[in-house]
C-alpha positions in Angstrom: -27.8 187.5 96.7 -26.6 185.1 94.3 -22.6 184.9 93.7 -21.4 186.3 90.5 -20.1 183.7 88.3 -16.4 183.4 88.4 -14.3 183.9 85.1 -12.2 180.5 84.5 -10.0 182.2 81.8 -8.3 185.5 81.3 -10.8 188.4 79.9 -10.4 189.2 76.2 -8.6 192.4 76.0 -10.8 194.6 73.6 -10.4 198.4 72.6 -13.3 199.9 70.4 -12.2 202.6 67.4 -15.4 204.4 66.6 -16.3 208.2 66.0 -20.0 207.6 66.9 -20.1 208.7 70.5 -23.9 207.0 71.3 -22.6 203.6 69.9 -19.2 204.0 71.8 -20.6 204.5 75.0 -23.0 201.8 74.7 -20.4 199.2 73.9 -18.1 200.8 76.5 -21.0 200.4 79.1 -21.9 196.7 78.1 -18.2 195.5 77.9 -17.4 197.1 81.2 -20.0 195.0 82.8 -19.0 191.9 81.1 -16.6 189.7 83.3 -15.4 188.0 79.9 -14.0 191.1 78.4 -11.7 193.8 79.4 -12.2 197.3 77.7 -8.5 198.8 77.4 -9.5 201.9 75.7 -11.4 203.6 73.1 -10.3 206.0 70.0 -12.2 208.0 67.5 -9.6 208.7 64.6 -7.2 206.7 63.0 -4.4 208.4 64.4 -6.0 207.9 68.1 -6.4 204.4 66.9 -2.6 203.6 66.0 -1.7 205.2 69.7 -4.1 203.0 71.5 -3.3 199.8 69.6 0.4 200.5 70.4 -0.3 201.4 74.2 -2.7 198.9 74.8 -1.7 196.0 72.6 -5.1 194.5 72.8 -6.4 190.7 71.7 -9.2 192.2 69.6 -9.7 195.8 68.0 -13.3 196.6 67.1 -13.0 198.8 64.2 -15.6 201.1 62.2 -14.5 201.8 58.4 -15.6 205.3 58.5 -13.7 207.3 61.0 -14.5 211.0 59.9 -12.5 211.5 56.5 -10.2 208.5 57.1 -10.8 204.9 56.5 -10.5 202.0 59.5 -9.1 199.7 56.5 -5.6 201.7 57.5 -5.6 200.2 61.1 -6.9 196.7 59.9 -4.0 196.4 57.8 -1.7 197.5 60.1 -2.9 194.9 62.9 -2.9 192.2 60.0 0.8 192.9 59.2 2.3 194.1 62.3 0.3 192.8 65.4 0.0 188.9 65.1 -1.1 188.6 68.8 -4.3 191.0 67.7 -7.4 190.4 65.6 -9.5 193.1 64.0 -13.5 192.7 63.8 -15.1 195.4 61.6 -18.1 197.1 63.0 -19.9 199.3 60.6 -22.9 200.5 58.9 -21.5 199.1 55.4 -23.1 196.0 54.5 -22.3 196.0 50.6 -19.8 193.2 49.0 -17.5 195.7 48.2 -16.6 197.0 51.8 -16.8 193.5 53.0 -14.2 192.0 50.5 -11.7 194.8 50.9 -11.7 194.7 54.8 -11.2 190.8 54.4 -8.4 191.3 51.9 -7.0 194.1 54.4 -7.0 191.3 57.0 -10.1 191.8 59.0 -10.8 188.3 61.0 -14.7 189.0 61.2 -17.3 191.6 59.8 -20.5 192.7 61.8 -22.9 195.3 60.9 -24.0 198.1 63.6 -27.8 196.6 63.6 -26.0 193.6 65.6 -27.4 193.6 69.1 -24.7 194.1 71.9 -25.3 190.8 73.3 -24.4 189.1 69.9 -21.4 191.4 69.6 -20.3 190.1 73.0 -20.6 186.3 71.7 -19.1 187.3 68.4 -15.8 188.5 70.4 -16.2 185.3 72.5 -16.2 183.2 69.1 -12.9 184.9 67.8 -11.1 184.0 71.0 -12.1 180.2 70.0 -10.4 180.7 66.7 -13.7 181.9 64.7 -14.4 184.6 62.1 -17.8 186.0 63.0 -19.9 187.5 60.0 -23.2 189.0 60.2 -25.5 186.5 58.6 -26.7 189.1 55.8 -22.9 189.3 54.9 -22.1 185.7 55.2 -25.0 185.2 52.4 -23.4 187.7 50.2 -19.9 185.8 50.6 -21.4 182.5 50.2 -23.4 183.7 46.9 -20.1 185.3 45.5 -18.3 182.0 45.9 -21.0 180.1 44.0 -21.4 182.7 41.4 -17.5 183.2 41.0 -15.8 180.1 41.8 -11.9 180.4 42.3 -10.4 178.0 39.9 -7.5 175.8 41.0 -4.6 174.7 38.6 -6.2 171.8 36.6 -3.1 170.9 34.5 -2.3 167.0 33.7 -4.5 164.1 33.2 -4.0 163.0 36.9 -5.4 166.4 38.0 -8.4 166.2 35.5 -9.2 162.8 36.8 -9.0 163.8 40.6 -11.5 166.9 39.8 -14.4 164.9 40.3 -13.1 163.4 43.7 -15.1 165.6 45.7 -18.8 166.8 45.2 -19.6 170.3 44.4 -20.9 170.9 48.0 -17.7 169.3 49.5 -15.5 171.5 47.6 -17.8 174.4 48.2 -17.4 173.4 52.3 -13.7 173.0 51.8 -13.0 176.1 50.2 -14.8 177.9 53.1 -12.6 175.8 55.7 -9.5 177.0 53.8 -10.7 180.8 54.2 -10.8 180.1 58.1 -14.5 179.7 58.7 -15.8 177.6 61.6 -18.1 174.5 61.1 -21.0 176.4 62.7 -20.0 179.4 60.6 -20.3 177.3 57.3 -23.4 175.8 58.6 -25.0 179.2 59.1 -24.0 180.4 55.7 -25.3 177.1 54.0 -28.4 176.8 55.7 -27.7 173.6 57.1 -26.9 171.9 60.6 -23.4 171.6 61.9 -23.7 168.0 61.9 -24.3 168.2 58.2 -21.3 169.8 57.5 -19.3 167.6 60.1 -20.5 164.9 57.6 -19.3 166.5 54.9 -16.0 167.1 56.5 -15.7 163.3 57.5 -16.5 162.3 53.7 -13.8 164.8 52.3 -11.2 163.4 55.1 -11.9 159.9 53.7 -11.6 160.8 50.2 -8.6 162.7 50.5 -6.8 160.0 52.7 -6.3 162.8 55.2 -7.3 163.2 59.0 -6.8 167.1 59.5 -8.0 170.3 58.4 -4.8 171.4 57.1 -3.9 168.0 55.6 -7.3 168.3 53.6 -6.5 171.7 52.5 -3.0 171.0 51.2 -4.2 167.8 49.6 -7.2 169.6 47.8 -4.6 172.3 46.7 -2.3 169.6 45.0 -5.2 168.1 43.3 -6.2 171.6 41.9 -9.6 171.1 43.7 -9.8 174.4 45.7 -8.2 177.9 45.3 -4.3 178.3 45.8 -5.0 181.4 48.2 -5.3 181.9 51.6 -2.9 179.0 52.5 -3.1 177.9 56.1 -0.4 178.7 58.4 
């Protein structure tokens, strides 16, 4: 009999807040059989969700947006404002831009739709542990198109900033804007339809052009020069 592989790190403590019994049961069964995860509890309403979050203090909360007559956005905002150790991953049937943007603005770290396979959900939870912001491919494409169609202008005052506006290529600025929003290089590559190596090359070029050697350094320098948005400043 093959030995069960040992977990080399502390399991991710996850809670599920969803009012769909079938989906909740399927997730519960899968999570309980995954050594990388520790399911700390389930809730079906916003009120139960608040109690569960307070009692269990999870690492990640998997939250449905539609919880009966109430919205999971209330829980997401609470986590963002009062539980810095916890992250929220939206798990919903809603795939439209309005719900995505509202969720991210409320503080959601990731957004996946309910047609996502359970094995992929587990991978996305593990990605969050590593600092990623998992987003379903179709959602990521919508966000990328939004950024392209409605670029968020940075301050471009003064002759020096006007001159610096051409320092980075449009593609490099697009990558840096997404980096500044917390996306990992692998996620950016998926959204842009290129390889991770290509994104890595863009990042190296940006570092060289901006004379920096870190992500935060690049973001701060680019904001000083008015190359990207002033929003979502790095912590």
